[in-house]
C-alpha positions in Angstrom: 0.0 0.0 0.0 1.4 3.4 -1.0 0.5 6.5 0.9 0.8 9.9 -0.7 0.8 12.9 1.7 0.6 16.4 0.2 0.8 19.7 2.0 0.4 23.4 1.0 3.5 24.8 2.8 2.5 28.4 2.2 -0.8 28.0 3.8 0.5 25.8 6.5 2.9 28.6 7.7 0.0 30.3 9.4 -0.4 27.4 11.8 3.1 27.5 13.5 1.6 28.5 16.8 -1.4 26.2 16.7 -1.2 23.0 18.8 -1.5 20.7 15.8 -0.6 17.7 18.0 -3.9 18.3 20.0 -6.0 17.6 17.0 -4.3 14.3 16.3 -4.2 13.3 20.0 -7.9 14.0 20.3 -8.9 11.7 17.5 -6.6 9.0 18.7 -7.9 9.1 22.2 -11.5 9.0 21.1 -10.8 6.1 18.7 -9.0 3.9 21.3 -11.6 4.8 24.0 -14.5 3.7 21.8 -12.6 0.7 20.6 -12.0 -0.6 24.1 -15.6 0.0 25.1 -16.8 -2.1 22.1 -14.2 -4.8 22.8 -15.2 -5.1 26.5 -19.0 -5.1 25.6 -18.6 -7.8 23.0 -16.4 -9.9 25.3 -18.9 -9.7 28.2 -21.8 -10.6 25.9 -19.9 -13.5 24.5 -19.1 -14.9 28.0 -22.5 -14.1 29.5 -24.6 -15.6 26.6 -22.1 -18.3 25.9 -21.9 -17.3 22.2 -18.8 -19.5 21.8 -20.9 -22.7 22.3 -23.2 -24.8 20.2 -26.4 -26.0 22.0 -28.7 -28.9 22.1 -32.3 -29.1 23.6 -33.2 -31.5 26.4 -34.9 -34.8 25.9 -36.6 -35.8 29.2 -38.4 -38.6 31.1 -40.3 -38.1 34.4 -41.7 -40.5 37.0 -43.2 -39.6 40.4 -44.1 -41.4 43.6 -46.4 -39.9 46.2 -46.5 -40.9 49.9 -48.7 -40.0 52.8 -51.7 -41.1 54.9 -54.7 -39.1 56.1 -57.8 -39.8 58.1 -61.2 -38.0 57.6 -64.7 -38.3 59.0 -67.2 -38.4 56.1 -70.9 -37.7 56.8 -72.9 -40.9 56.9 -69.8 -43.0 56.4 -67.6 -42.4 59.5 -63.8 -42.4 59.9 -62.0 -43.2 56.6 -58.3 -43.6 56.2 -56.9 -42.5 52.9 -53.7 -44.0 51.6 -51.9 -43.4 48.3 -54.3 -45.8 46.4 -57.3 -43.8 47.6 -56.2 -40.2 47.0 -53.9 -40.6 43.9 -56.7 -40.7 41.4 -56.0 -40.8 37.6 -52.7 -39.2 36.5 -54.4 -37.7 33.4 -51.0 -37.2 31.8 -47.7 -39.1 31.6 -45.9 -36.3 33.4 -48.5 -35.5 36.1 -50.0 -36.8 39.3 -53.3 -36.1 41.1 -54.0 -35.8 44.8 -57.5 -35.8 46.2 -58.1 -32.9 48.7 -61.9 -32.8 49.1 -64.9 -35.0 48.5 -68.7 -35.0 48.3 -70.1 -38.5 49.2 -73.4 -39.9 48.0 -73.9 -43.3 49.6 -76.1 -46.3 49.1 -76.9 -45.7 45.4 -78.6 -48.5 43.5 -80.4 -48.8 40.1 -84.0 -47.5 40.2 -86.3 -44.6 39.7 -86.2 -41.4 41.7 -86.7 -37.6 41.3 -84.0 -35.7 39.5 -82.1 -33.0 41.4 -83.7 -29.5 40.8 -80.4 -28.0 39.6 -79.8 -30.8 37.1 -83.4 -31.8 36.2 -86.5 -30.1 34.9 -89.0 -28.6 37.3 -92.6 -29.7 36.6 -96.2 -29.4 37.7 -97.8 -32.4 35.9 -96.6 -35.4 33.9 -97.1 -33.4 30.7 -94.1 -31.3 31.6 -91.8 -34.4 31.5 -90.8 -36.1 28.2 -90.2 -39.8 28.4 -86.8 -40.9 27.3 -85.4 -37.3 27.4 -82.0 -36.4 28.9 -79.3 -33.8 28.6 -75.7 -33.3 29.6 -76.6 -32.3 33.1 -79.0 -35.2 33.8 -78.3 -38.0 36.2 -80.6 -40.4 34.2 -83.3 -40.9 31.6 -86.7 -39.3 32.2 -89.6 -41.7 32.8 -92.3 -39.2 31.9 -93.6 -38.8 35.4 -93.6 -35.7 37.6 -92.9 -36.5 41.3 -92.1 -34.7 44.5 -88.5 -33.9 45.2 -89.2 -32.4 48.6 -92.2 -30.7 50.3 -91.9 -27.6 48.0 -90.5 -28.8 44.7 -91.4 -31.3 42.0 -89.1 -32.6 39.3 -89.2 -35.1 36.5 -88.6 -38.7 37.6 -85.5 -40.4 36.1 -84.2 -43.9 35.8 -80.7 -43.7 37.4 -78.5 -44.6 40.3 -80.7 -43.5 43.1 -80.7 -41.4 45.2 -79.0 -38.9 42.7 -76.2 -36.7 43.8 -77.6 -33.5 45.4 -74.9 -31.5 46.9 -72.8 -29.4 44.5 -70.8 -27.1 46.8 -67.6 -28.7 48.2 -67.2 -28.8 52.0 -65.2 -26.0 53.7 -62.6 -26.6 55.1 -61.5 -29.4 52.7 -61.9 -32.9 53.9 -58.3 -33.9 53.1 -56.6 -30.6 54.1 -53.9 -32.8 55.7 -52.7 -33.7 52.2 -50.4 -30.7 52.4 -48.0 -32.9 54.4 -47.9 -35.6 51.7 -44.6 -35.8 49.8 -43.6 -36.6 46.2 -40.4 -38.0 44.9 -39.7 -36.7 41.4 -37.2 -38.8 39.3 -36.1 -36.9 36.2 -33.6 -38.2 33.6 -32.4 -35.8 30.8 -30.4 -36.5 27.7 -28.7 -34.3 25.2 -28.3 -36.4 22.0 -26.0 -34.1 20.2 -23.4 -34.5 22.9 -24.2 -38.1 24.0 -24.7 -36.8 27.6 -27.3 -37.7 30.1 -28.0 -36.7 33.7 -30.4 -37.5 36.6 -31.8 -35.1 39.1 -31.0 -37.7 41.8 -27.2 -37.1 41.9 -24.6 -39.8 42.7 -24.1 -38.6 46.2 -27.8 -38.9 47.1 -28.1 -42.3 48.8 -31.1 -43.8 50.6 -30.3 -42.1 54.0 -30.0 -38.7 52.2 -33.4 -39.1 50.5 -35.0 -39.9 53.9 -33.8 -36.7 55.5 -33.3 -34.1 52.8 -35.6 -31.1 52.7 -36.0 -28.4 50.1 -35.6 -25.7 52.7 -32.0 -26.9 53.4 -31.0 -28.3 50.0 -32.5 -26.8 46.8 -31.4 -30.0 44.9 -33.5 -32.3 47.1 -35.9 -34.3 44.7 -38.5 -34.9 47.5 -41.1 -32.1 47.8 -43.8 -31.5 50.5 -47.0 -30.7 48.6 -47.8 -27.8 51.0 -44.4 -26.2 50.2 -44.9 -26.6 46.4 -48.3 -24.8 46.6 -46.8 -22.1 48.8 -43.9 -21.4 46.5 -46.5 -21.2 43.6 -48.0 -18.2 45.5 -51.1 -20.0 46.8 -52.5 -21.2 50.1 -53.0 -24.9 50.3 -56.1 -24.7 52.6 -57.8 -22.5 50.0 -56.8 -24.4 46.9 -57.7 -27.7 48.5 -61.4 -26.8 48.6 -62.1 -26.9 44.8 -58.7 -28.1 43.5 -56.6 -26.7 40.7 -53.5 -27.3 38.6 -49.9 -26.6 39.8 -46.9 -26.6 37.4 -43.6 -28.0 38.6 -41.0 -26.6 36.3 -37.5 -28.2 36.1 -35.0 -26.2 34.1 -31.6 -27.6 33.0 -29.1 -25.1 31.8 -25.9 -27.1 31.3 -22.4 -26.0 30.5 -20.5 -29.1 29.3 -17.1 -27.4 28.8 -14.4 -29.3 30.8 -13.2 -26.3 32.8 -16.6 -25.0 33.7 -18.8 -28.1 33.6 -22.1 -27.6 35.5 -25.4 -29.4 34.9 -27.9 -29.2 37.8 -31.7 -28.8 37.8 -33.5 -25.7 39.0 -37.1 -26.1 40.4 -39.8 -23.5 40.2 -43.5 -23.7 40.8 -46.5 -21.9 39.3 -50.3 -22.2 39.3 -51.5 -22.9 35.8 -55.3 -22.8 36.0 -57.6 -19.8 36.5 -58.8 -19.6 40.1 -61.2 -16.7 40.0 -64.8 -17.9 39.6 -65.8 -14.7 37.8 -63.3 -15.4 35.1 -64.0 -19.0 34.5 -67.3 -21.0 34.4 -66.1 -24.0 36.4 -63.1 -23.2 38.7 -61.0 -25.9 40.2 -60.6 -29.5 39.2 -62.7 -32.6 40.1 -63.7 -36.1 39.0 -66.0 -38.8 40.2 -65.4 -42.4 41.2 -67.4 -45.1 42.9 -66.9 -48.1 45.3 -69.3 -51.0 44.6 -70.6 -53.7 46.9 -73.4 -56.2 47.1 -76.2 -55.9 49.7 -78.8 -58.7 49.8 -78.0 -59.6 46.2 -78.4 -56.0 45.0 -75.5 -54.1 43.7 -75.0 -50.8 45.5 -72.3 -48.1 45.2 -70.9 -45.2 47.2 -70.3 -42.2 44.8 -67.4 -39.9 45.5 -67.1 -36.5 43.8 -63.4 -35.8 44.4 -61.8 -32.4 44.2 -58.0 -32.2 44.0 -54.8 -30.7 42.8 -53.1 -31.9 39.6 -49.3 -31.4 39.5 -47.8 -31.2 36.0 -44.1 -31.7 35.8 -42.6 -29.8 32.9 -38.9 -30.1 31.9 -37.1 -27.8 29.6 -33.5 -26.6 29.1 -30.4 -26.8 27.0 -26.8 -27.8 27.1 -23.9 -26.0 25.5 -20.3 -27.0 24.5 -17.4 -25.1 23.1 -17.5 -24.8 19.3 -14.7 -23.1 17.3 -17.1 -22.5 14.4 -19.6 -20.6 16.7 -16.7 -18.5 18.1 -15.6 -17.5 14.6 -19.2 -16.7 13.6 -19.6 -14.5 16.7 -16.3 -12.6 16.1 -17.3 -12.0 12.5 -20.7 -10.6 13.6 -19.0 -8.0 15.8 -16.7 -6.6 13.2 -19.3 -4.1 12.1 -19.2 -2.5 15.6 -15.5 -1.7 15.1 -16.2 -0.1 11.7 -18.7 2.1 13.4 -16.0 3.2 15.9 -13.9 4.5 13.0 -16.8 6.3 11.4 -18.0 7.8 14.6 -14.5 9.1 15.3 -14.3 11.0 12.0 -17.9 12.4 12.4 -17.2 13.4 16.0 -14.1 15.4 15.1 -16.0 17.4 12.6 -19.0 18.2 14.9 -17.4 18.7 18.3 -14.3 20.9 18.5 -11.4 19.8 20.7 -11.1 21.7 23.9 -8.0 23.6 25.0 -6.8 23.9 28.5 -6.6 27.7 28.5 -9.5 29.8 27.3 -12.6 29.7 25.0 -10.7 31.7 22.4 -8.0 29.1 22.3 -10.6 26.4 21.8 -12.1 28.2 18.9 -8.6 28.7 17.5 -7.8 25.0 17.7 -11.1 24.0 16.2 -10.6 26.5 13.3 -7.1 25.3 12.8 -8.0 21.7 12.8 -10.7 22.3 10.3 -8.4 24.2 8.0 -5.7 21.6 8.4 -8.1 18.9 7.2 -8.4 20.9 4.0 -4.7 21.5 3.6 -3.6 17.9 4.3 -4.6 15.3 1.8 -3.9 11.6 2.4 -4.5 9.2 -0.4 -4.1 5.4 -0.4 -3.1 3.5 -3.5 
């Protein structure tokens, strides 16, 4: 590269007393200052966001095991002990588990004919108001076409159903199984990152049987055993309130793994959040419930006890990524930052034309330096061949 530098010596003679070095020094200082700022910024962003790594998303499997026992007194039934078989209910999803917290019991039901509940059936005055064979989504059975007394004040259409039909609709307060907040759940989570042929479990190698019997999330954030009351509390809810009508809680497990040898770290982080809408004025049917029955034979006739169970469903959701050093990703990131350094050079030239360099003495000297630098730019011509 050839550099040609030309000066008009006659015109330059008028600048003998002008601090020409200040103009050059000002540009150099500004350039190196901005260069260092950009360099530090890009370096910090590279380390903070791990731009030098390639990433792979997690592939996960989850199993859960709930433990706990509670005793309740059910109206018309007496004392009932609930173990894990009774209160677990259907999982409803492969990565979820359900815990019963409240129940409405309708006992001694058997096949027959009886008046429909007013809320679910059709009020009537005569048999003409009832249509034989009719039913809808809220009915407990099929209408017989007869209008019968439900109580001393109301009449409803008779139905063929499991009688007597379920009447109570509002869950008991406080919840029958409020003691479920002391139940515990063991979550076993295995994650795999196929691109790196790497897998990890949330039950770490140092977690033996004695550790799992005594660990508590309050003392160890990596403990895989959770008290249900603590899970609901960390989700921002009160267990005694949520247990009445039920709901859905999300257990979020995040894996953010660094697989570089010098900084290898791959540990789970647990957070909790309520997923369903709890306000009754925002949703038609708040909470979560299902029905199940226990059957038995009495004098050769099949009878059942119907349970409308309210409870909390816990959905375990796993997400995350793993990163490992990649020379290609590093080169790509460095290349993407070169435009910032070009902006530094452009900004330096523009800045020197807009903002005059300041002199240490007076305003007049500042104006003089600025005027001199501006004229020197015209007198000096640098060309690159």
